[in-house]
C-alpha positions as CSV (number, residue, x, y, z in Angstrom):
1,M,0.0,0.0,0.0
2,V,1.4,3.5,-0.9
3,D,0.1,6.6,0.9
4,H,-0.1,10.2,-0.5
5,A,3.7,10.8,0.1
6,G,4.6,7.7,-2.0
7,V,5.9,5.8,1.1
8,R,5.1,2.2,1.5
9,S,3.4,1.1,4.7
10,V,1.7,-2.1,5.8
11,D,-2.1,-2.3,5.6
12,V,-3.1,-4.0,8.8
13,T,-6.6,-4.8,7.4
14,D,-4.9,-7.2,4.9
15,P,-5.3,-10.7,6.4
16,S,-2.0,-11.7,4.9
17,N,-0.2,-9.5,7.4
18,H,0.7,-11.2,10.6
19,Q,-0.8,-10.2,14.1
20,P,-2.8,-7.2,12.9
21,P,-3.6,-4.4,15.5
22,P,-7.0,-2.8,15.5
23,P,-8.4,-2.2,12.0
24,S,-7.5,0.9,10.0
25,R,-4.2,1.6,11.9
26,K,-1.0,1.6,9.8
27,V,2.1,-0.3,11.0
28,W,5.1,1.6,9.7
29,T,8.3,-0.3,8.8
30,R,11.7,1.0,9.7
31,E,12.5,1.3,6.0
32,A,9.4,3.4,5.4
33,L,10.1,5.7,8.3
34,E,13.7,6.3,7.2
35,I,12.5,7.2,3.7
36,L,9.9,9.5,5.1
37,A,12.5,11.1,7.4
38,D,14.8,11.8,4.5
39,T,12.2,13.0,2.0
40,N,9.5,14.7,4.1
41,P,10.4,14.9,7.8
42,R,7.4,17.1,8.7
43,E,5.2,14.1,7.9
44,L,6.7,12.3,10.9
45,V,5.2,14.8,13.3
46,P,1.6,13.7,13.2
47,I,2.7,10.0,13.2
48,V,4.8,10.5,16.3
49,L,2.0,12.5,18.0
50,E,-0.6,9.9,17.2
51,L,1.7,7.1,18.5
52,Q,2.4,9.2,21.6
53,D,-1.4,9.7,22.3
54,H,-2.0,6.0,21.7
55,A,0.8,5.0,24.1
56,Q,-0.5,7.4,26.8
57,A,-4.0,6.1,26.4
58,L,-2.8,2.5,26.8
59,A,-0.7,3.4,29.7
60,G,-3.6,5.1,31.3
61,R,-5.9,2.1,30.8
62,L,-3.2,-0.2,32.3
63,A,-2.9,2.1,35.3
64,L,-6.6,2.1,36.2
65,N,-7.5,0.1,39.3
66,S,-10.0,0.2,42.1
67,Q,-8.2,2.9,43.9
68,N,-8.2,5.5,41.1
69,S,-11.3,4.7,39.1
70,S,-14.7,3.2,39.3
71,K,-13.4,-0.3,38.6
72,P,-14.4,-2.9,41.2
73,P,-11.7,-4.4,43.5
74,S,-12.3,-7.8,41.8
75,S,-10.9,-6.4,38.5
76,D,-7.4,-5.8,40.1
77,V,-6.8,-9.6,39.9
78,Y,-3.1,-10.3,40.8
79,T,-1.9,-6.7,40.5
80,K,-3.7,-5.4,43.4
81,P,-2.6,-1.9,44.5
82,A,-1.5,-1.1,48.0
83,P,-4.6,-0.7,50.2
84,T,-5.5,3.0,50.4
85,S,-8.7,4.7,51.6
86,L,-10.3,8.1,50.8
87,R,-11.4,8.1,54.5
88,E,-9.3,10.0,56.9
89,K,-8.0,8.2,60.0
90,S,-9.9,9.2,63.2
91,N,-8.5,9.4,66.7
92,R,-10.8,6.7,67.9
93,K,-9.4,3.3,69.1
94,S,-10.4,0.2,67.2
95,G,-13.3,-1.8,68.5
96,G,-16.6,-0.8,70.2
97,Q,-16.8,2.8,71.2
98,A,-17.8,4.2,74.5
99,G,-21.6,4.1,74.9
100,H,-21.9,1.3,72.3
101,A,-24.7,-1.1,73.2
102,G,-23.2,-4.6,73.5
103,H,-25.0,-7.9,72.9
104,T,-24.5,-10.6,75.5
105,L,-26.3,-13.9,75.9
106,E,-28.5,-13.4,79.0
107,Q,-30.7,-15.8,81.0
108,V,-34.4,-15.8,80.3
109,E,-37.1,-15.6,83.0
110,K,-39.1,-18.6,81.8
111,P,-37.0,-21.4,80.3
112,D,-38.6,-24.0,78.1
113,H,-37.3,-26.9,80.2
114,V,-36.0,-27.1,83.8
115,K,-33.7,-29.9,85.0
116,I,-33.2,-30.3,88.7
117,H,-29.8,-31.6,89.8
118,P,-30.3,-32.9,93.4
119,L,-27.4,-32.9,95.9
120,T,-27.6,-36.1,98.0
121,R,-24.0,-36.7,99.1
122,C,-21.5,-34.1,100.2
123,P,-18.8,-33.4,97.5
124,C,-16.3,-31.8,100.0
125,G,-14.7,-35.1,100.7
126,C,-16.4,-36.3,103.8
127,G,-19.0,-38.4,101.9
128,G,-21.8,-37.5,104.3
129,S,-25.5,-37.8,103.3
130,L,-27.3,-34.5,102.5
131,K,-30.8,-36.0,101.8
132,D,-32.4,-34.5,104.8
133,Q,-30.6,-31.1,104.6
134,P,-32.7,-28.1,103.5
135,V,-31.9,-26.3,100.2
136,V,-30.2,-23.0,101.0
137,R,-30.4,-21.6,97.4
138,I,-30.5,-22.6,93.8
139,E,-27.7,-21.8,91.3
140,K,-28.9,-21.5,87.7
141,R,-27.1,-22.0,84.4
142,Q,-29.0,-21.9,81.1
143,V,-28.1,-23.6,77.9
144,F,-29.4,-22.2,74.6
145,D,-29.7,-24.9,71.9
146,L,-31.6,-25.9,68.9
147,P,-34.5,-28.4,69.4
148,P,-34.7,-31.3,67.0
149,Q,-36.1,-30.0,63.7
150,K,-39.0,-31.5,61.8
151,L,-41.9,-30.2,59.7
152,E,-45.3,-30.1,61.5
153,V,-48.1,-31.6,59.4
154,T,-51.5,-30.2,59.9
155,E,-54.3,-32.3,58.4
156,H,-57.5,-30.5,57.4
157,Q,-60.6,-32.7,57.5
158,A,-63.6,-31.3,55.8
159,E,-66.9,-33.0,56.8
160,V,-69.0,-34.4,54.0
161,K,-72.8,-34.7,54.5
162,V,-75.9,-35.5,52.4
163,C,-78.3,-32.6,51.9
164,P,-81.7,-33.8,53.2
165,R,-83.5,-31.8,50.5
166,S,-81.5,-32.4,47.3
167,G,-80.0,-35.7,48.4
168,K,-76.5,-34.6,47.2
169,E,-73.3,-34.8,49.0
170,V,-72.0,-31.4,50.3
171,S,-68.7,-30.7,52.1
172,A,-67.3,-28.0,54.3
173,A,-64.9,-25.5,52.8
174,F,-61.2,-25.9,53.3
175,P,-59.2,-22.9,54.5
176,K,-58.0,-20.4,51.8
177,G,-54.8,-21.7,50.1
178,V,-55.4,-25.3,51.1
179,S,-56.0,-26.7,47.6
180,A,-54.0,-30.0,47.2
181,P,-54.0,-33.4,48.9
182,A,-50.4,-32.6,50.2
183,Q,-48.7,-29.2,50.0
184,Y,-46.2,-27.0,51.8
185,G,-47.4,-24.2,54.1
186,S,-46.7,-20.5,53.9
187,R,-44.0,-20.5,56.6
188,W,-42.0,-23.3,54.9
189,K,-42.2,-21.5,51.5
190,A,-41.2,-18.3,53.3
191,W,-38.2,-20.2,54.6
192,L,-37.2,-21.3,51.1
193,V,-37.4,-17.7,49.7
194,Y,-35.5,-16.4,52.8
195,L,-32.6,-18.8,52.0
196,R,-32.7,-18.1,48.3
197,V,-33.0,-14.3,48.1
198,W,-31.8,-13.1,51.5
199,Q,-29.1,-15.6,52.4
200,L,-28.3,-16.1,48.6
201,L,-27.9,-19.9,48.9
202,P,-27.7,-21.9,45.6
203,L,-30.5,-24.2,44.9
204,R,-28.4,-27.3,45.5
205,R,-27.4,-26.1,49.0
206,I,-31.0,-25.2,49.9
207,R,-32.0,-28.8,49.0
208,Q,-29.1,-30.2,51.1
209,M,-30.0,-27.9,54.1
210,C,-33.6,-28.9,54.1
211,A,-32.7,-32.6,54.0
212,D,-30.1,-32.2,56.8
213,L,-32.1,-30.1,59.1
214,F,-35.7,-31.2,58.5
215,G,-35.4,-34.6,56.8
216,Q,-37.4,-33.1,53.9
217,T,-35.9,-33.0,50.4
218,V,-37.4,-30.3,48.2
219,S,-37.0,-29.9,44.5
220,E,-35.4,-26.9,42.7
221,A,-38.8,-26.3,41.1
222,T,-40.4,-26.0,44.5
223,V,-37.9,-23.3,45.6
224,E,-38.3,-21.4,42.3
225,S,-42.1,-21.6,42.5
226,A,-42.0,-20.1,46.0
227,V,-39.8,-17.2,44.7
228,V,-42.4,-16.6,42.0
229,F,-45.2,-16.7,44.5
230,A,-43.4,-14.1,46.7
231,F,-42.8,-11.9,43.6
232,E,-46.4,-11.8,42.7
233,A,-47.5,-11.3,46.4
234,L,-45.3,-8.2,46.6
235,A,-46.7,-6.1,43.8
236,G,-48.6,-3.9,46.2
237,F,-45.4,-3.4,48.3
238,E,-43.4,-2.3,45.3
239,A,-46.1,0.2,44.4
240,E,-45.9,1.6,47.9
241,I,-42.2,2.1,48.0
242,I,-42.3,3.8,44.6
243,R,-44.9,6.2,46.1
244,L,-42.6,6.9,49.1
245,I,-39.5,7.4,46.9
246,L,-41.4,10.1,44.9
247,L,-42.0,11.9,48.2
248,T,-38.4,11.7,49.5
249,P,-36.2,14.9,49.3
250,V,-33.0,12.9,48.5
251,A,-32.6,9.6,46.8
252,H,-29.6,7.7,45.6
253,A,-29.4,6.0,42.2
254,D,-27.0,3.6,40.6
255,E,-26.8,0.7,38.1
256,T,-24.8,-2.4,37.7
257,G,-24.4,-5.1,35.0
258,M,-25.7,-8.6,35.4
259,R,-25.8,-11.7,33.1
260,V,-29.3,-12.7,32.4
261,D,-29.9,-15.7,30.1
262,G,-26.3,-15.3,28.9
263,N,-26.7,-11.6,28.0
264,L,-25.5,-8.4,29.7
265,E,-28.5,-6.7,31.3
266,W,-28.8,-4.2,34.2
267,F,-30.0,-3.8,37.7
268,H,-31.1,-0.3,38.7
269,V,-31.4,1.0,42.3
270,L,-33.1,3.9,44.0
271,S,-32.3,4.0,47.7
272,T,-32.7,6.0,50.9
273,T,-31.8,5.3,54.5
274,M,-35.2,3.6,54.9
275,I,-36.2,2.3,51.5
276,T,-34.5,0.2,48.8
277,W,-36.0,-0.2,45.3
278,L,-34.4,-2.5,42.7
279,G,-35.4,-3.1,39.1
280,A,-34.0,-5.3,36.3
281,H,-34.0,-4.2,32.6
282,P,-32.0,-5.0,29.5
283,K,-30.8,-1.4,29.1
284,R,-28.6,0.8,31.3
285,G,-29.7,4.3,30.4
286,H,-32.8,6.4,30.0
287,E,-34.7,3.8,28.1
288,A,-34.8,1.6,31.3
289,M,-35.3,4.6,33.6
290,D,-38.3,5.8,31.5
291,A,-39.7,2.2,31.5
292,F,-39.6,2.0,35.3
293,G,-41.5,5.4,35.4
294,I,-40.0,6.6,38.7
295,L,-37.4,9.2,37.7
296,P,-39.6,11.0,35.2
297,R,-41.9,11.9,38.2
298,F,-39.2,12.4,40.8
299,K,-38.9,16.0,42.1
300,G,-36.3,15.7,44.9
301,R,-32.5,15.6,44.6
302,L,-30.9,12.5,42.9
303,I,-27.4,11.5,44.0
304,H,-25.5,9.6,41.3
305,D,-22.1,9.4,39.6
306,F,-22.3,11.5,36.4
307,L,-24.1,9.0,34.1
308,E,-25.4,11.3,31.5
309,S,-28.9,9.6,31.4
310,Y,-29.7,10.9,34.8
311,F,-29.4,14.5,33.7
312,R,-32.3,14.1,31.3
313,Y,-34.6,14.3,34.3
314,L,-35.8,17.7,35.7
315,C,-35.0,16.9,39.4
316,L,-32.1,18.4,41.3
317,H,-28.8,16.5,41.1
318,G,-25.9,15.7,43.4
319,M,-22.6,14.0,42.6
320,C,-20.9,11.1,44.3
321,I,-17.7,12.9,45.4
322,P,-15.6,9.7,46.1
323,H,-16.0,8.9,42.4
324,I,-14.4,12.2,41.6
325,L,-11.7,11.7,44.2
326,R,-10.7,8.5,42.5
327,E,-10.4,10.2,39.2
328,L,-8.3,13.0,40.8
329,N,-6.1,10.3,42.3
330,F,-5.5,8.9,38.9
331,L,-4.6,12.2,37.3
332,H,-2.3,13.1,40.2
333,E,-0.5,9.7,40.5
334,Q,-0.4,8.6,36.9
335,M,-0.6,11.8,34.9
336,N,1.4,14.1,37.2
337,Q,-1.3,16.7,37.5
338,P,-0.6,18.9,40.6
339,W,-4.0,20.6,40.5
340,A,-5.7,17.3,40.9
341,K,-4.1,16.7,44.3
342,K,-5.1,20.2,45.3
343,M,-8.7,19.7,44.2
344,K,-8.9,16.4,46.0
345,D,-7.6,18.0,49.2
346,L,-10.0,20.9,48.8
347,L,-13.1,18.6,48.5
348,L,-12.1,16.6,51.5
349,E,-11.4,19.8,53.5
350,M,-14.9,21.0,52.5
351,H,-16.4,17.8,53.7
352,R,-14.7,18.1,57.1
353,F,-15.8,21.7,57.4
354,I,-19.4,20.8,56.6
355,E,-19.5,17.9,59.1
356,E,-18.4,20.4,61.8
357,Q,-20.9,23.0,60.7
358,K,-23.8,20.5,60.9
359,K,-23.3,20.5,64.7
360,K,-24.0,24.3,64.8
361,T,-26.3,25.2,61.9
362,D,-28.2,23.9,58.9
363,R,-26.6,26.0,56.1
364,L,-23.6,28.2,55.3
365,S,-23.9,32.0,54.9
366,A,-22.8,33.7,51.7
367,A,-19.7,34.9,53.5
368,Q,-18.8,31.4,54.5
369,L,-19.4,30.0,51.0
370,A,-17.4,32.6,49.1
371,P,-13.8,31.5,50.0
372,W,-14.6,27.9,49.3
373,L,-16.0,28.7,45.8
374,E,-13.1,31.0,45.1
375,R,-10.6,28.3,45.8
376,Y,-12.6,25.8,43.7
377,H,-12.7,28.2,40.7
378,A,-9.0,28.9,41.1
379,L,-8.1,25.2,40.9
380,L,-10.4,24.8,37.8
381,K,-8.5,27.7,36.2
382,E,-5.1,26.1,37.1
383,G,-6.3,22.7,35.7
384,F,-7.5,24.2,32.4
385,A,-4.2,26.1,32.0
386,A,-2.4,22.7,32.3
387,N,-4.9,20.9,30.0
388,P,-6.0,23.1,27.1
389,P,-8.6,21.6,24.7
390,A,-7.2,19.6,21.9
391,A,-7.4,21.4,18.5
392,R,-9.7,20.0,15.9
393,T,-8.0,18.0,13.2
394,P,-8.6,19.5,9.8
395,G,-11.0,17.4,7.7
396,K,-11.9,15.1,10.6
397,R,-15.6,14.8,11.4
398,G,-17.2,14.5,14.8
399,R,-16.2,15.8,18.2
400,T,-12.5,16.2,18.9
401,K,-11.3,13.6,21.5
402,Q,-10.1,15.3,24.6
403,S,-7.8,14.2,27.4
404,K,-9.1,12.5,30.6
405,A,-8.0,15.6,32.6
406,Y,-9.8,18.0,30.4
407,N,-13.0,16.0,30.4
408,L,-13.0,15.9,34.2
409,L,-12.4,19.6,34.4
410,R,-15.3,20.3,32.0
411,R,-17.6,18.2,34.2
412,L,-16.4,19.9,37.4
413,E,-17.1,23.3,35.7
414,R,-20.3,22.4,33.9
415,H,-21.9,20.7,36.9
416,E,-20.4,22.8,39.7
417,N,-23.7,23.2,41.5
418,D,-24.3,19.5,41.5
419,V,-20.7,18.6,42.6
420,L,-20.8,21.1,45.4
421,A,-24.4,20.4,46.4
422,F,-23.3,19.0,49.7
423,L,-21.7,22.5,50.4
424,H,-24.9,24.3,49.7
425,D,-27.5,21.9,51.2
426,F,-26.6,20.0,54.3
427,R,-29.2,17.3,53.5
428,V,-27.0,16.2,50.5
429,P,-24.6,13.4,51.3
430,F,-20.9,13.5,50.3
431,S,-21.1,10.0,48.6
432,N,-23.5,7.7,46.8
433,N,-22.6,4.9,49.2
434,Q,-26.3,4.4,50.0
435,A,-27.0,3.1,46.5
436,E,-23.7,1.2,46.3
437,R,-24.5,-0.7,49.5
438,A,-27.8,-1.8,48.0
439,F,-25.9,-3.5,45.2
440,R,-23.4,-5.4,47.3
441,M,-25.6,-8.5,47.7
442,V,-26.6,-8.3,44.0
443,K,-22.9,-8.7,43.2
444,V,-22.6,-11.5,45.8
445,Q,-25.4,-13.3,44.0
446,Q,-23.6,-12.8,40.7
447,K,-20.4,-14.4,42.1
448,I,-22.5,-17.3,43.5
449,S,-24.6,-18.1,40.4
450,G,-22.9,-16.1,37.6
451,T,-26.2,-15.4,35.9
452,F,-29.9,-15.4,36.1
453,R,-31.6,-18.0,33.9
454,T,-34.5,-15.8,32.9
455,R,-35.4,-12.1,33.0
456,R,-38.4,-13.1,35.1
457,G,-36.1,-14.6,37.6
458,A,-34.0,-11.4,37.7
459,E,-37.2,-9.3,38.1
460,A,-38.3,-11.6,41.0
461,F,-35.0,-11.3,42.7
462,A,-35.0,-7.5,42.4
463,R,-38.5,-7.1,43.9
464,I,-38.0,-9.6,46.8
465,R,-34.6,-8.1,47.5
466,S,-36.2,-4.6,47.6
467,Y,-38.7,-6.0,50.2
468,V,-36.2,-7.7,52.6
469,S,-33.7,-4.9,52.3
470,T,-36.4,-2.3,53.2
471,A,-37.6,-4.4,56.1
472,R,-34.0,-4.6,57.4
473,K,-33.6,-0.9,57.1
474,Q,-36.7,-0.3,59.1
475,D,-35.7,-2.8,61.9
476,Y,-38.3,-5.3,60.9
477,D,-37.5,-9.0,61.2
478,V,-36.7,-10.3,57.8
479,F,-38.2,-13.8,58.2
480,R,-41.3,-12.4,59.8
481,A,-41.6,-10.0,56.9
482,M,-41.3,-12.9,54.5
483,T,-43.8,-15.1,56.3
484,G,-46.3,-12.2,56.2
485,A,-45.8,-11.8,52.4
486,M,-46.4,-15.5,51.8
487,A,-49.5,-15.3,53.9
488,G,-50.9,-12.4,51.9
489,Q,-50.1,-9.7,54.5
490,P,-46.7,-8.1,53.5
491,F,-44.9,-5.6,55.7
492,M,-45.5,-2.1,54.5
493,P,-42.8,0.5,55.0
494,R,-42.9,4.0,56.5
495,G,-41.4,7.1,54.9
496,P,-40.3,9.4,53.4
497,T,-36.8,10.0,54.6
498,A,-33.4,10.6,52.9
């Protein structure tokens, strides 16, 4: 192949060339570069710059890890970075703090069983009889243990009689839900769902546990049918938590990928300190958010991590600052950007200041805000001076690709009010940890099973997990909540709260 300068290069799209890099890139031979250097050295400049940009981009990608980007710790594999934390060390000692309510096993007033141990012969060594001696006092020690486990079987017997008028046999009605000659009760089905969705046990281990503890082997289909039953029973609960989320002043949003039937699909979360809502959808962005129908109606402040789809909605926004801090870490440590370290320090200093001010007031005055904003703007100016926008390449269509530093600076400038929302409004949290915590067990489920077999299964998991997570946040016993759901009386949450 000969380019416009008459110099031969290798066309990497030709299958005859060995080990081709990504399509449309040229691989220059030494001979070709030497000829170009002799005949038209200025032509080397764009080639060198392109290779330099490409090398920097690859080096940047290789340097990304869980400490300086949004990559999860599991992606670090064998090249794990030294442990670091964005949290600052406190002066507290490790362990329980003063005033912390401990939990100790204490005796109960009315034990289930009492065993009397009589004292008939003196143990002091004399061997004397104590049968006729009065009891001075009783010393008590209680042992807490599991009773032998088995399923209780309740037989329902409906009387059958003959109607004296019609001569036909008539029978009494069985209780609601008792519809088969032999079936599992609501508490047992609640137990299966509890193990599957809350404790995240695989189907095989649930079967083994039921056989070991209760002598009752259940099929995988029985477990899955119990999950489906719970999903359908919780439709009213899901409608209620959506109603409460729409009333809350601050909600946290996030999304994470999950394999469903072999395809990449997405779990979405909206969370507060008291409520968790999870939804499953094939898409990540606004198409999924519109389909759920929650964010188009949400009027509070949404905390998230700069996903562009969230900005389509007319609610207030707030950014997850730890995400920004990780990007600033990368720019400082890998790209030698001094302004990035200063910006990180400034944001953390703002956070410490706000935490102290919350003890005294509920907002900053204009005079208190001014110096913080001035320092923020000065660092943006310093960052832009070190990272000017890339010039448009003549004849090249589309947007000009910018550096990672410039793109972050543009976001920090464009969304200043959202980034510094925690500075202006004390109700706004510094991080999106509320949403990220809601996803932890979703990722554990992914590690256990790897995938959901069907989208229906993913949707069932999302709704039931929303239910038990909300119950847990509201100090409601999870198993009790699950038995209520299976009996047609699900726990209903209170709200709203951020």
